[in-house]
Each structure stands twice: as C-alpha cells, then as structure tokens.
Backbone bond lengths (Angstrom), bond angles and torsions (degrees), N, CA, C in turn:
res aa  C-N    CA-C-N  psi(-1)  N-CA   C-N-CA  omega(-1)  CA-C   N-CA-C  phi
1 M - - - 1.448 - - 1.540 108.07 -
2 N 1.342 117.13 131.34 1.458 118.59 179.27 1.530 110.41 -81.71
3 R 1.318 115.28 174.03 1.470 120.34 -174.05 1.534 111.93 -65.32
4 L 1.326 117.14 -38.33 1.470 119.71 178.41 1.519 110.10 -63.87
5 E 1.324 117.49 -43.85 1.465 120.59 178.42 1.521 110.79 -62.54
6 S 1.324 117.12 -39.67 1.470 120.54 177.62 1.522 111.14 -63.70
7 F 1.335 115.93 -41.11 1.462 120.44 178.13 1.530 109.76 -61.77
8 K 1.320 115.79 -46.75 1.466 119.97 178.95 1.523 111.25 -61.30
9 K 1.312 117.39 -38.33 1.462 121.27 178.71 1.534 111.31 -63.76
10 S 1.335 116.39 -31.69 1.470 119.60 -179.88 1.526 111.89 -67.19
11 L 1.336 117.35 -13.97 1.465 120.75 179.75 1.525 112.38 -68.56
12 Q 1.322 117.66 -12.19 1.460 120.16 177.61 1.533 111.97 -74.19
13 F 1.327 116.59 -14.34 1.466 120.28 -178.17 1.523 110.60 -90.46
14 S 1.323 117.01 166.18 1.463 120.86 -176.31 1.527 112.98 -86.06
15 T 1.314 117.64 -15.39 1.467 121.54 177.59 1.525 108.96 -137.25
16 P 1.332 116.07 152.90 1.470 118.14 177.74 1.526 110.72 -71.07
17 E 1.308 114.44 158.88 1.466 118.80 178.46 1.518 109.78 -63.42
18 S 1.315 116.79 140.96 1.465 121.43 -173.59 1.522 113.20 -64.08
19 H 1.319 117.71 -25.52 1.464 120.29 -178.44 1.529 113.01 -82.35
20 F 1.326 118.24 -6.04 1.461 120.77 178.12 1.535 109.86 -66.28
21 S 1.309 115.67 139.31 1.462 121.29 174.48 1.520 108.56 -68.18
22 P 1.337 118.25 165.10 1.465 119.48 175.30 1.531 112.56 -56.41
23 I 1.317 117.22 -35.43 1.467 120.58 178.63 1.521 110.26 -64.46
24 L 1.319 117.61 -47.40 1.469 119.97 179.22 1.527 110.92 -66.92
25 K 1.317 117.13 -34.79 1.464 119.27 175.88 1.525 109.96 -63.69
26 S 1.314 116.51 -40.10 1.466 120.63 177.48 1.518 110.67 -58.73
27 L 1.319 117.03 -48.24 1.461 121.18 -179.86 1.526 111.22 -66.72
28 W 1.313 117.26 -32.72 1.464 122.37 177.09 1.534 109.63 -65.01
29 F 1.345 116.27 -50.86 1.467 119.83 179.66 1.527 110.63 -62.24
30 D 1.322 117.23 -37.32 1.459 120.01 177.28 1.522 110.33 -59.87
31 A 1.307 116.94 -46.08 1.476 120.46 -179.63 1.517 111.48 -64.21
32 K 1.312 117.55 -27.10 1.464 121.96 178.25 1.535 111.79 -82.49
33 G 1.338 116.66 -2.63 1.448 120.36 178.25 1.515 114.69 88.01
34 D 1.325 117.48 12.75 1.459 121.37 -178.48 1.529 108.85 -106.22
35 W 1.349 116.04 79.14 1.458 121.00 -177.12 1.527 111.52 -60.13
36 D 1.325 117.30 -41.61 1.463 120.41 -177.85 1.531 111.80 -61.10
37 M 1.313 117.02 -44.02 1.464 120.30 178.95 1.530 110.38 -68.78
38 A 1.324 116.40 -37.85 1.468 120.50 177.01 1.527 109.69 -60.57
39 H 1.311 116.27 -46.28 1.462 121.73 -179.34 1.527 110.33 -64.02
40 A 1.313 117.49 -40.74 1.464 121.50 -179.07 1.529 112.56 -60.63
41 Q 1.325 116.99 -29.05 1.470 120.82 -178.61 1.534 111.80 -68.33
42 V 1.327 117.35 -30.85 1.473 120.25 -174.78 1.524 113.65 -115.09
43 D 1.306 118.21 -9.00 1.457 122.18 -172.50 1.529 113.13 -59.83
44 Q 1.296 118.55 -36.53 1.468 121.17 -176.04 1.527 113.51 -97.44
45 L 1.337 117.37 2.45 1.459 121.04 -179.40 1.525 109.67 -90.59
46 N 1.328 116.90 148.25 1.460 120.46 -172.62 1.527 114.58 -118.73
47 D 1.298 118.63 10.25 1.454 120.09 -179.08 1.529 110.98 -89.00
48 R 1.324 116.77 165.02 1.466 121.81 -177.30 1.522 112.56 -62.65
49 D 1.335 117.12 -39.61 1.465 119.92 -178.86 1.525 111.20 -62.40
50 S 1.318 116.07 -44.26 1.469 119.64 178.14 1.524 110.93 -65.33
51 A 1.327 117.04 -37.05 1.462 120.56 177.28 1.522 110.83 -62.66
52 W 1.314 117.09 -35.35 1.463 121.64 178.98 1.527 110.67 -63.16
53 V 1.327 116.27 -46.60 1.471 120.73 178.77 1.523 109.77 -68.36
54 H 1.322 116.54 -39.05 1.462 121.51 176.98 1.535 109.67 -58.09
55 A 1.327 116.42 -42.72 1.468 121.80 178.46 1.525 110.84 -61.53
56 Y 1.320 116.08 -46.91 1.473 120.59 178.23 1.530 110.48 -56.55
57 L 1.329 116.50 -44.75 1.467 119.83 -177.80 1.530 111.64 -62.65
58 H 1.331 116.74 -40.79 1.462 118.73 179.02 1.530 110.89 -72.59
59 R 1.323 117.59 -31.20 1.466 119.16 173.15 1.520 109.70 -62.53
60 K 1.317 116.13 -44.03 1.466 120.68 179.59 1.525 110.50 -63.05
61 E 1.296 116.71 -37.48 1.464 122.28 179.28 1.531 110.83 -67.31
62 G 1.325 116.74 -21.91 1.452 120.56 -178.32 1.521 113.36 96.96
63 D 1.319 117.05 3.19 1.460 122.86 179.83 1.530 108.44 -91.68
64 L 1.329 116.25 79.04 1.462 120.57 -172.18 1.520 113.47 -68.56
65 W 1.329 118.02 -32.91 1.454 119.49 176.98 1.523 109.81 -61.20
66 N 1.315 117.03 -47.99 1.459 122.06 179.45 1.525 110.43 -65.94
67 A 1.319 116.60 -40.83 1.465 120.15 177.78 1.526 110.46 -58.99
68 D 1.325 116.83 -45.85 1.465 120.08 -179.15 1.525 112.11 -63.02
69 Y 1.324 116.40 -35.22 1.471 120.35 174.83 1.533 110.48 -59.03
70 W 1.346 116.44 -46.07 1.460 120.51 -178.61 1.526 112.00 -72.79
71 Y 1.329 117.71 -35.11 1.461 118.77 174.29 1.521 110.05 -60.64
72 A 1.328 117.04 -41.49 1.471 120.43 178.60 1.531 110.60 -63.05
73 R 1.316 117.50 -41.64 1.487 120.56 177.72 1.514 111.16 -63.61
74 A 1.339 116.42 -30.06 1.466 121.14 179.22 1.528 111.68 -85.46
75 K 1.341 116.53 -3.87 1.480 121.84 -175.89 1.525 110.30 62.55
76 K 1.334 115.73 39.82 1.468 123.29 179.24 1.523 108.75 -127.29
77 S 1.310 115.50 164.92 1.457 121.66 173.00 1.515 108.46 -109.50
78 R 1.328 115.42 149.50 1.461 118.77 176.18 1.526 108.48 -62.56
79 P 1.324 117.78 126.58 1.472 119.82 -178.49 1.528 111.72 -71.77
80 N 1.314 115.23 159.32 1.464 119.91 178.63 1.518 110.73 -109.38
81 F 1.336 116.01 29.25 1.456 120.88 174.32 1.519 109.03 -120.50
82 S 1.319 116.39 176.22 1.466 121.53 -171.05 1.527 112.98 -64.32
83 L 1.317 114.42 157.93 1.465 120.94 174.58 1.525 110.80 -60.03
84 E 1.327 116.71 -38.18 1.467 120.66 179.09 1.521 110.85 -61.97
85 Q 1.332 116.71 -41.94 1.468 120.32 177.99 1.522 110.49 -66.75
86 E 1.317 116.61 -40.47 1.460 118.94 179.00 1.522 110.54 -64.52
87 W 1.329 117.59 -43.10 1.470 120.73 178.33 1.523 110.20 -57.81
88 E 1.334 117.07 -48.33 1.469 120.13 -179.27 1.523 111.44 -62.96
89 S 1.315 117.36 -40.19 1.463 118.86 179.89 1.524 111.12 -67.86
90 L 1.323 117.57 -37.72 1.468 120.75 176.28 1.522 111.06 -63.88
91 V 1.322 116.80 -49.54 1.465 119.93 -179.73 1.530 109.85 -59.86
92 S 1.291 117.87 -46.97 1.470 121.29 -179.89 1.526 110.73 -59.28
93 Y 1.318 115.96 -44.54 1.466 120.15 -179.85 1.532 110.98 -61.46
94 F 1.324 117.24 -49.29 1.458 119.75 -175.56 1.517 112.72 -75.45
95 L 1.303 118.55 -22.27 1.475 120.08 172.99 1.524 111.14 -72.32
96 S 1.320 116.80 -26.34 1.463 119.69 -176.83 1.515 113.21 -85.01
97 E 1.328 117.65 -8.74 1.465 120.31 -179.74 1.504 111.40 -76.54
C-alpha cells in the first residue's frame, strides 16, 4: 500500500494520526468534511506550505479572491484541475516530505 492509500485508509478513524503534521491534519479533516477544523489547523501558520493548503481550502469554499491571495503567499498559482486532484496532489506532496 502506498502512502496516499494509507492516508486515505486513516480516514476511517475518528481522529487523525498523532504523527501527522498540522498540514496533513488539515487535509485529513478536509477529507472528513470538517472544513472549519481543517482551516483551524493552518489558519495561524505563516509558512508557504501552510499558505498553499490554506489557498486550497478557500478555493474549495468558493472564495476565489481569498484563495488567490493565499496561492500568491504560497508562491503558487490556482490550479485548473479538480479539487479532488488538488487534494491528492497536496497529500502526496506533504507525505513525501
């Protein structure tokens, strides 16, 4: 089983794994449908990686102006593919760090 599949399998539990970084916890809560908890994980962080996830969350929320602000802080551009693809690419990226 690859790391992305393992991460997805962890979604069957009621809490994220304790060793997950705040960024991975954010993506975990997002996948569980808890946008507020996902946002809370990255809202107070100031690094580029957190800004990238923050941007994704606001894109998902439909607040594109705010999303674009966070993409710029992350030195990224808003992708032109689905939210599901962006979520998977984010999880894969942060699992590989």
